[in-house]
KOLMAR-806572 format. One record per residue (C-alpha): x, y, z; residue number from 1; chain. Coordinates in Angstrom, 3 decimals, m for minus. Example, Ala and Ser with C-alpha at 12.3 -4.5 7.8 and 13.67 -1.06 7.14 Angstrom:
! KOLMAR-806572
<atom X="12.300" Y="m4.500" Z="7.800" i="1" ch="A"/>
<atom X="13.670" Y="m1.060" Z="7.140" i="2" ch="A"/>
//
This chain:
! KOLMAR-806572
<atom X="8.924" Y="m45.586" Z="m32.435" i="1" ch="A"/>
<atom X="8.092" Y="m43.156" Z="m29.605" i="2" ch="A"/>
<atom X="4.973" Y="m41.918" Z="m31.394" i="3" ch="A"/>
<atom X="3.855" Y="m45.519" Z="m31.955" i="4" ch="A"/>
<atom X="4.380" Y="m46.287" Z="m28.266" i="5" ch="A"/>
<atom X="2.371" Y="m43.268" Z="m27.152" i="6" ch="A"/>
<atom X="m0.407" Y="m44.271" Z="m29.534" i="7" ch="A"/>
<atom X="m0.474" Y="m47.694" Z="m27.885" i="8" ch="A"/>
<atom X="m0.808" Y="m45.884" Z="m24.542" i="9" ch="A"/>
<atom X="m3.980" Y="m44.209" Z="m25.865" i="10" ch="A"/>
<atom X="m2.403" Y="m40.800" Z="m26.507" i="11" ch="A"/>
<atom X="m4.322" Y="m38.856" Z="m29.142" i="12" ch="A"/>
<atom X="m2.357" Y="m37.264" Z="m31.979" i="13" ch="A"/>
<atom X="m2.595" Y="m33.838" Z="m30.305" i="14" ch="A"/>
<atom X="m1.591" Y="m35.228" Z="m26.905" i="15" ch="A"/>
<atom X="1.433" Y="m36.885" Z="m28.514" i="16" ch="A"/>
<atom X="2.488" Y="m33.605" Z="m30.165" i="17" ch="A"/>
<atom X="2.165" Y="m31.615" Z="m26.928" i="18" ch="A"/>
<atom X="3.860" Y="m34.245" Z="m24.770" i="19" ch="A"/>
<atom X="6.848" Y="m34.594" Z="m27.114" i="20" ch="A"/>
<atom X="7.078" Y="m30.812" Z="m27.504" i="21" ch="A"/>
<atom X="7.282" Y="m30.437" Z="m23.731" i="22" ch="A"/>
<atom X="9.886" Y="m33.185" Z="m23.495" i="23" ch="A"/>
<atom X="12.082" Y="m31.161" Z="m25.810" i="24" ch="A"/>
<atom X="11.280" Y="m27.703" Z="m24.420" i="25" ch="A"/>
<atom X="11.289" Y="m28.496" Z="m20.721" i="26" ch="A"/>
<atom X="9.312" Y="m25.732" Z="m18.973" i="27" ch="A"/>
<atom X="7.362" Y="m23.737" Z="m21.531" i="28" ch="A"/>
<atom X="4.494" Y="m21.301" Z="m21.983" i="29" ch="A"/>
<atom X="1.423" Y="m22.246" Z="m24.016" i="30" ch="A"/>
<atom X="2.642" Y="m19.950" Z="m26.807" i="31" ch="A"/>
<atom X="5.972" Y="m21.778" Z="m27.097" i="32" ch="A"/>
<atom X="4.270" Y="m25.183" Z="m27.011" i="33" ch="A"/>
<atom X="1.845" Y="m23.977" Z="m29.673" i="34" ch="A"/>
<atom X="4.698" Y="m23.085" Z="m32.014" i="35" ch="A"/>
<atom X="6.585" Y="m26.311" Z="m31.352" i="36" ch="A"/>
<atom X="3.559" Y="m28.598" Z="m31.678" i="37" ch="A"/>
<atom X="1.927" Y="m26.629" Z="m34.483" i="38" ch="A"/>
<atom X="m1.374" Y="m26.365" Z="m32.609" i="39" ch="A"/>
<atom X="m3.407" Y="m23.303" Z="m31.602" i="40" ch="A"/>
<atom X="m3.147" Y="m22.007" Z="m28.016" i="41" ch="A"/>
<atom X="m6.705" Y="m22.937" Z="m27.064" i="42" ch="A"/>
<atom X="m6.004" Y="m26.542" Z="m28.015" i="43" ch="A"/>
<atom X="m2.747" Y="m26.452" Z="m26.034" i="44" ch="A"/>
<atom X="m4.612" Y="m25.530" Z="m22.843" i="45" ch="A"/>
<atom X="m7.191" Y="m28.286" Z="m23.385" i="46" ch="A"/>
<atom X="m4.558" Y="m30.932" Z="m24.094" i="47" ch="A"/>
<atom X="m2.377" Y="m29.853" Z="m21.162" i="48" ch="A"/>
<atom X="m5.405" Y="m30.102" Z="m18.880" i="49" ch="A"/>
<atom X="m5.842" Y="m33.733" Z="m19.948" i="50" ch="A"/>
<atom X="m2.138" Y="m34.560" Z="m19.507" i="51" ch="A"/>
<atom X="m2.208" Y="m32.905" Z="m16.079" i="52" ch="A"/>
<atom X="m5.135" Y="m35.097" Z="m15.013" i="53" ch="A"/>
<atom X="m3.130" Y="m38.174" Z="m16.054" i="54" ch="A"/>
<atom X="m0.120" Y="m37.087" Z="m13.995" i="55" ch="A"/>
<atom X="2.224" Y="m36.802" Z="m16.967" i="56" ch="A"/>
<atom X="2.997" Y="m33.070" Z="m16.831" i="57" ch="A"/>
<atom X="3.025" Y="m30.387" Z="m14.147" i="58" ch="A"/>
<atom X="2.304" Y="m26.662" Z="m14.124" i="59" ch="A"/>
<atom X="3.398" Y="m23.615" Z="m12.183" i="60" ch="A"/>
<atom X="3.016" Y="m19.853" Z="m12.372" i="61" ch="A"/>
<atom X="5.720" Y="m17.271" Z="m12.666" i="62" ch="A"/>
<atom X="4.137" Y="m13.880" Z="m12.206" i="63" ch="A"/>
<atom X="0.996" Y="m13.932" Z="m14.289" i="64" ch="A"/>
<atom X="2.357" Y="m16.497" Z="m16.775" i="65" ch="A"/>
<atom X="1.535" Y="m20.196" Z="m16.617" i="66" ch="A"/>
<atom X="4.298" Y="m22.644" Z="m17.460" i="67" ch="A"/>
<atom X="3.929" Y="m26.330" Z="m18.272" i="68" ch="A"/>
<atom X="6.580" Y="m28.938" Z="m17.655" i="69" ch="A"/>
<atom X="6.863" Y="m32.569" Z="m18.808" i="70" ch="A"/>
<atom X="7.607" Y="m34.907" Z="m15.906" i="71" ch="A"/>
<atom X="10.389" Y="m37.486" Z="m16.165" i="72" ch="A"/>
<atom X="9.642" Y="m40.312" Z="m18.645" i="73" ch="A"/>
<atom X="9.430" Y="m42.997" Z="m15.954" i="74" ch="A"/>
<atom X="6.132" Y="m41.359" Z="m14.930" i="75" ch="A"/>
<atom X="4.697" Y="m43.245" Z="m17.917" i="76" ch="A"/>
<atom X="5.223" Y="m46.444" Z="m15.923" i="77" ch="A"/>
<atom X="3.328" Y="m44.950" Z="m12.979" i="78" ch="A"/>
<atom X="0.597" Y="m43.899" Z="m15.382" i="79" ch="A"/>
<atom X="0.249" Y="m47.478" Z="m16.677" i="80" ch="A"/>
<atom X="0.143" Y="m48.835" Z="m13.128" i="81" ch="A"/>
<atom X="m2.677" Y="m46.411" Z="m12.283" i="82" ch="A"/>
<atom X="m4.505" Y="m47.361" Z="m15.490" i="83" ch="A"/>
<atom X="m4.168" Y="m51.045" Z="m14.581" i="84" ch="A"/>
<atom X="m5.449" Y="m50.431" Z="m11.051" i="85" ch="A"/>
<atom X="m8.379" Y="m48.374" Z="m12.350" i="86" ch="A"/>
<atom X="m9.240" Y="m51.061" Z="m14.904" i="87" ch="A"/>
<atom X="m9.102" Y="m53.850" Z="m12.308" i="88" ch="A"/>
<atom X="m11.251" Y="m51.791" Z="m9.947" i="89" ch="A"/>
<atom X="m13.772" Y="m51.190" Z="m12.731" i="90" ch="A"/>
<atom X="m13.919" Y="m54.914" Z="m13.559" i="91" ch="A"/>
<atom X="m14.452" Y="m55.818" Z="m9.888" i="92" ch="A"/>
<atom X="m17.341" Y="m53.355" Z="m9.662" i="93" ch="A"/>
<atom X="m18.862" Y="m54.804" Z="m12.825" i="94" ch="A"/>
<atom X="m18.496" Y="m58.332" Z="m11.426" i="95" ch="A"/>
<atom X="m20.363" Y="m57.312" Z="m8.272" i="96" ch="A"/>
<atom X="m23.150" Y="m55.774" Z="m10.340" i="97" ch="A"/>
<atom X="m23.433" Y="m58.925" Z="m12.466" i="98" ch="A"/>
<atom X="m23.550" Y="m61.154" Z="m9.362" i="99" ch="A"/>
<atom X="m26.273" Y="m58.988" Z="m7.848" i="100" ch="A"/>
<atom X="m28.304" Y="m59.199" Z="m11.050" i="101" ch="A"/>
<atom X="m27.722" Y="m62.915" Z="m11.690" i="102" ch="A"/>
<atom X="m31.075" Y="m64.042" Z="m10.237" i="103" ch="A"/>
<atom X="m32.881" Y="m61.554" Z="m12.468" i="104" ch="A"/>
<atom X="m30.822" Y="m62.548" Z="m15.522" i="105" ch="A"/>
<atom X="m31.400" Y="m66.254" Z="m14.870" i="106" ch="A"/>
<atom X="m35.145" Y="m65.646" Z="m14.578" i="107" ch="A"/>
<atom X="m35.064" Y="m64.205" Z="m18.112" i="108" ch="A"/>
<atom X="m33.558" Y="m67.375" Z="m19.572" i="109" ch="A"/>
<atom X="m35.764" Y="m69.618" Z="m21.635" i="110" ch="A"/>
<atom X="m36.804" Y="m72.757" Z="m19.816" i="111" ch="A"/>
<atom X="m34.982" Y="m75.902" Z="m20.959" i="112" ch="A"/>
<atom X="m36.511" Y="m77.657" Z="m23.931" i="113" ch="A"/>
<atom X="m35.785" Y="m80.848" Z="m25.808" i="114" ch="A"/>
<atom X="m34.147" Y="m78.866" Z="m28.596" i="115" ch="A"/>
<atom X="m30.329" Y="m78.760" Z="m28.737" i="116" ch="A"/>
<atom X="m28.769" Y="m75.419" Z="m27.787" i="117" ch="A"/>
<atom X="m26.003" Y="m74.043" Z="m29.964" i="118" ch="A"/>
<atom X="m23.741" Y="m71.082" Z="m29.171" i="119" ch="A"/>
<atom X="m21.258" Y="m69.598" Z="m31.626" i="120" ch="A"/>
<atom X="m18.054" Y="m67.731" Z="m30.718" i="121" ch="A"/>
<atom X="m15.783" Y="m65.776" Z="m33.067" i="122" ch="A"/>
<atom X="m12.268" Y="m64.312" Z="m32.824" i="123" ch="A"/>
<atom X="m9.517" Y="m65.100" Z="m30.335" i="124" ch="A"/>
<atom X="m11.490" Y="m63.595" Z="m27.424" i="125" ch="A"/>
<atom X="m14.579" Y="m65.552" Z="m28.412" i="126" ch="A"/>
<atom X="m12.686" Y="m68.849" Z="m28.591" i="127" ch="A"/>
<atom X="m11.091" Y="m68.118" Z="m25.218" i="128" ch="A"/>
<atom X="m14.538" Y="m67.402" Z="m23.738" i="129" ch="A"/>
<atom X="m15.903" Y="m70.658" Z="m25.160" i="130" ch="A"/>
<atom X="m12.958" Y="m72.610" Z="m23.762" i="131" ch="A"/>
<atom X="m13.507" Y="m71.074" Z="m20.312" i="132" ch="A"/>
<atom X="m16.822" Y="m72.955" Z="m20.226" i="133" ch="A"/>
<atom X="m14.916" Y="m76.238" Z="m19.856" i="134" ch="A"/>
<atom X="m13.903" Y="m75.092" Z="m16.368" i="135" ch="A"/>
<atom X="m17.544" Y="m75.568" Z="m15.350" i="136" ch="A"/>
<atom X="m17.191" Y="m79.332" Z="m15.911" i="137" ch="A"/>
<atom X="m18.227" Y="m81.496" Z="m12.955" i="138" ch="A"/>
<atom X="m16.979" Y="m84.674" Z="m14.594" i="139" ch="A"/>
<atom X="m14.003" Y="m85.862" Z="m16.624" i="140" ch="A"/>
<atom X="m13.529" Y="m84.062" Z="m19.960" i="141" ch="A"/>
<atom X="m13.051" Y="m86.233" Z="m23.045" i="142" ch="A"/>
<atom X="m10.998" Y="m84.438" Z="m25.671" i="143" ch="A"/>
<atom X="m9.494" Y="m84.697" Z="m29.115" i="144" ch="A"/>
<atom X="m6.606" Y="m82.245" Z="m28.757" i="145" ch="A"/>
<atom X="m3.667" Y="m81.110" Z="m30.858" i="146" ch="A"/>
<atom X="m1.487" Y="m79.238" Z="m28.356" i="147" ch="A"/>
<atom X="0.536" Y="m77.602" Z="m31.115" i="148" ch="A"/>
<atom X="m2.439" Y="m75.916" Z="m32.817" i="149" ch="A"/>
<atom X="m3.918" Y="m75.018" Z="m29.406" i="150" ch="A"/>
<atom X="m0.794" Y="m73.129" Z="m28.358" i="151" ch="A"/>
<atom X="m0.491" Y="m71.474" Z="m31.763" i="152" ch="A"/>
<atom X="m4.143" Y="m70.409" Z="m31.647" i="153" ch="A"/>
<atom X="m4.092" Y="m68.921" Z="m28.112" i="154" ch="A"/>
<atom X="m0.443" Y="m68.524" Z="m27.082" i="155" ch="A"/>
<atom X="m1.318" Y="m66.348" Z="m24.061" i="156" ch="A"/>
<atom X="m4.010" Y="m68.749" Z="m22.804" i="157" ch="A"/>
<atom X="m2.103" Y="m72.030" Z="m22.613" i="158" ch="A"/>
<atom X="m0.529" Y="m73.523" Z="m20.544" i="159" ch="A"/>
<atom X="m1.904" Y="m71.228" Z="m17.792" i="160" ch="A"/>
<atom X="m5.337" Y="m72.776" Z="m18.462" i="161" ch="A"/>
<atom X="m4.022" Y="m76.252" Z="m17.556" i="162" ch="A"/>
<atom X="m3.044" Y="m75.019" Z="m14.097" i="163" ch="A"/>
<atom X="m6.478" Y="m73.504" Z="m13.497" i="164" ch="A"/>
<atom X="m8.216" Y="m76.694" Z="m14.647" i="165" ch="A"/>
<atom X="m6.024" Y="m78.815" Z="m12.368" i="166" ch="A"/>
<atom X="m6.703" Y="m76.447" Z="m9.465" i="167" ch="A"/>
<atom X="m10.424" Y="m77.134" Z="m9.984" i="168" ch="A"/>
<atom X="m9.696" Y="m80.901" Z="m9.906" i="169" ch="A"/>
<atom X="m11.101" Y="m81.401" Z="m13.411" i="170" ch="A"/>
<atom X="m9.477" Y="m84.467" Z="m14.983" i="171" ch="A"/>
<atom X="m9.166" Y="m84.790" Z="m18.763" i="172" ch="A"/>
<atom X="m8.527" Y="m87.606" Z="m21.189" i="173" ch="A"/>
<atom X="m6.998" Y="m86.482" Z="m24.462" i="174" ch="A"/>
<atom X="m6.519" Y="m88.267" Z="m27.774" i="175" ch="A"/>
<atom X="m3.644" Y="m86.475" Z="m29.518" i="176" ch="A"/>
<atom X="m1.656" Y="m86.683" Z="m32.746" i="177" ch="A"/>
<atom X="2.042" Y="m87.482" Z="m32.442" i="178" ch="A"/>
<atom X="3.667" Y="m84.057" Z="m32.805" i="179" ch="A"/>
<atom X="6.507" Y="m82.662" Z="m30.715" i="180" ch="A"/>
<atom X="4.498" Y="m80.259" Z="m28.556" i="181" ch="A"/>
<atom X="1.768" Y="m82.802" Z="m27.775" i="182" ch="A"/>
<atom X="4.404" Y="m85.337" Z="m26.747" i="183" ch="A"/>
<atom X="6.356" Y="m82.738" Z="m24.737" i="184" ch="A"/>
<atom X="3.228" Y="m81.583" Z="m22.882" i="185" ch="A"/>
<atom X="2.329" Y="m85.148" Z="m21.926" i="186" ch="A"/>
<atom X="5.320" Y="m85.100" Z="m19.547" i="187" ch="A"/>
<atom X="3.186" Y="m82.881" Z="m17.272" i="188" ch="A"/>
<atom X="0.151" Y="m85.177" Z="m17.332" i="189" ch="A"/>
<atom X="0.230" Y="m86.077" Z="m13.653" i="190" ch="A"/>
<atom X="0.449" Y="m82.518" Z="m12.294" i="191" ch="A"/>
<atom X="m2.025" Y="m81.204" Z="m14.877" i="192" ch="A"/>
<atom X="m4.555" Y="m83.996" Z="m14.183" i="193" ch="A"/>
<atom X="m4.506" Y="m85.454" Z="m17.684" i="194" ch="A"/>
<atom X="m4.111" Y="m88.808" Z="m19.401" i="195" ch="A"/>
<atom X="m3.027" Y="m88.822" Z="m23.046" i="196" ch="A"/>
<atom X="m3.194" Y="m91.516" Z="m25.676" i="197" ch="A"/>
<atom X="m1.669" Y="m90.914" Z="m29.091" i="198" ch="A"/>
<atom X="m2.920" Y="m91.846" Z="m32.527" i="199" ch="A"/>
<atom X="m0.860" Y="m94.836" Z="m33.704" i="200" ch="A"/>
<atom X="0.374" Y="m93.349" Z="m36.986" i="201" ch="A"/>
<atom X="2.429" Y="m90.127" Z="m37.020" i="202" ch="A"/>
<atom X="0.753" Y="m89.202" Z="m40.306" i="203" ch="A"/>
<atom X="m2.644" Y="m89.148" Z="m38.546" i="204" ch="A"/>
<atom X="m3.344" Y="m85.621" Z="m37.374" i="205" ch="A"/>
<atom X="m6.061" Y="m83.004" Z="m36.988" i="206" ch="A"/>
<atom X="m6.213" Y="m79.281" Z="m36.243" i="207" ch="A"/>
<atom X="m9.466" Y="m78.468" Z="m34.376" i="208" ch="A"/>
<atom X="m10.266" Y="m79.576" Z="m30.825" i="209" ch="A"/>
<atom X="m13.343" Y="m81.282" Z="m29.418" i="210" ch="A"/>
<atom X="m14.177" Y="m81.379" Z="m25.700" i="211" ch="A"/>
<atom X="m17.040" Y="m83.516" Z="m24.339" i="212" ch="A"/>
<atom X="m18.370" Y="m82.767" Z="m20.834" i="213" ch="A"/>
<atom X="m21.819" Y="m82.985" Z="m19.246" i="214" ch="A"/>
<atom X="m24.259" Y="m82.678" Z="m22.126" i="215" ch="A"/>
<atom X="m21.963" Y="m80.293" Z="m23.982" i="216" ch="A"/>
<atom X="m19.625" Y="m80.572" Z="m26.936" i="217" ch="A"/>
<atom X="m17.133" Y="m77.787" Z="m27.572" i="218" ch="A"/>
<atom X="m15.655" Y="m77.653" Z="m31.067" i="219" ch="A"/>
<atom X="m12.809" Y="m75.121" Z="m31.413" i="220" ch="A"/>
<atom X="m11.080" Y="m74.224" Z="m34.661" i="221" ch="A"/>
<atom X="m7.750" Y="m72.689" Z="m33.689" i="222" ch="A"/>
<atom X="m6.838" Y="m71.713" Z="m37.230" i="223" ch="A"/>
<atom X="m10.180" Y="m70.120" Z="m38.131" i="224" ch="A"/>
<atom X="m10.591" Y="m68.558" Z="m34.655" i="225" ch="A"/>
<atom X="m14.122" Y="m69.773" Z="m34.074" i="226" ch="A"/>
<atom X="m15.855" Y="m72.145" Z="m31.671" i="227" ch="A"/>
<atom X="m19.227" Y="m73.802" Z="m31.163" i="228" ch="A"/>
<atom X="m20.735" Y="m75.173" Z="m27.964" i="229" ch="A"/>
<atom X="m23.538" Y="m77.630" Z="m28.631" i="230" ch="A"/>
<atom X="m25.693" Y="m78.726" Z="m25.702" i="231" ch="A"/>
<atom X="m27.665" Y="m81.927" Z="m26.286" i="232" ch="A"/>
<atom X="m27.657" Y="m85.067" Z="m24.147" i="233" ch="A"/>
<atom X="m28.601" Y="m87.305" Z="m27.072" i="234" ch="A"/>
<atom X="m25.904" Y="m86.024" Z="m29.440" i="235" ch="A"/>
<atom X="m23.161" Y="m85.771" Z="m26.819" i="236" ch="A"/>
<atom X="m23.879" Y="m89.276" Z="m25.486" i="237" ch="A"/>
<atom X="m23.283" Y="m90.608" Z="m29.011" i="238" ch="A"/>
<atom X="m20.004" Y="m88.681" Z="m29.256" i="239" ch="A"/>
<atom X="m18.901" Y="m90.012" Z="m25.851" i="240" ch="A"/>
<atom X="m19.672" Y="m93.567" Z="m26.969" i="241" ch="A"/>
<atom X="m17.579" Y="m93.093" Z="m30.117" i="242" ch="A"/>
<atom X="m14.785" Y="m91.439" Z="m28.144" i="243" ch="A"/>
<atom X="m14.601" Y="m94.273" Z="m25.585" i="244" ch="A"/>
<atom X="m14.427" Y="m96.895" Z="m28.338" i="245" ch="A"/>
<atom X="m11.464" Y="m95.076" Z="m29.922" i="246" ch="A"/>
<atom X="m9.841" Y="m94.522" Z="m26.530" i="247" ch="A"/>
<atom X="m9.955" Y="m98.230" Z="m25.630" i="248" ch="A"/>
<atom X="m8.399" Y="m99.156" Z="m28.973" i="249" ch="A"/>
<atom X="m5.335" Y="m96.965" Z="m28.372" i="250" ch="A"/>
<atom X="m2.279" Y="m98.106" Z="m26.396" i="251" ch="A"/>
<atom X="m1.494" Y="m96.496" Z="m23.052" i="252" ch="A"/>
<atom X="1.131" Y="m93.774" Z="m23.221" i="253" ch="A"/>
<atom X="4.325" Y="m94.567" Z="m21.322" i="254" ch="A"/>
//
């Protein structure tokens, strides 16, 4: 369990051996660590140098001999906090660089044509990225949505997304199947800027989601972890027409 945890924390196999050896030995010379970890002394010095830089062990000299000492385990929490801060700082710097280069990047884009644009997204991260595009909507979103499959597909994304959409004042209409989670979520319609109408028959259901906004249609398959964003005024206008006809035929949800 401990080795698995350290691996998750990006410890290499050698770093794990040295760190655990020091936890057991307390203060120790490179020779003692070498015997305990079953690694040569040169490797011990290299690995200890890396662990020192991460603030997980300390060192001191007694005479001409260097000793290494594993710091208390709660230092791992401090290490993760530093890693988080470094990562957030790195992302902020990257965001600034992207913003500075946006005019240049935009100038490289192909000029709009009459041809539909299609973008494909794969994997959980890809689907999440595609779904983020809906937050650019400047009008009401029209959706076919199964809340149950949405939450199963991206459990760490919903319902936090609903709060961000509501904060942007983006209203959504959703046609949903009658399952427990869809019905339960509809209780929050007012605060999450949503109006839901349910399919009349409980046996009527669907898994993917479709969002219509601007000239875009997002189709997300939660089970297959893939999404498509199609951009075409002609095609999306037809889908909106069909959607509105279905919407008007459904009873209001009480």
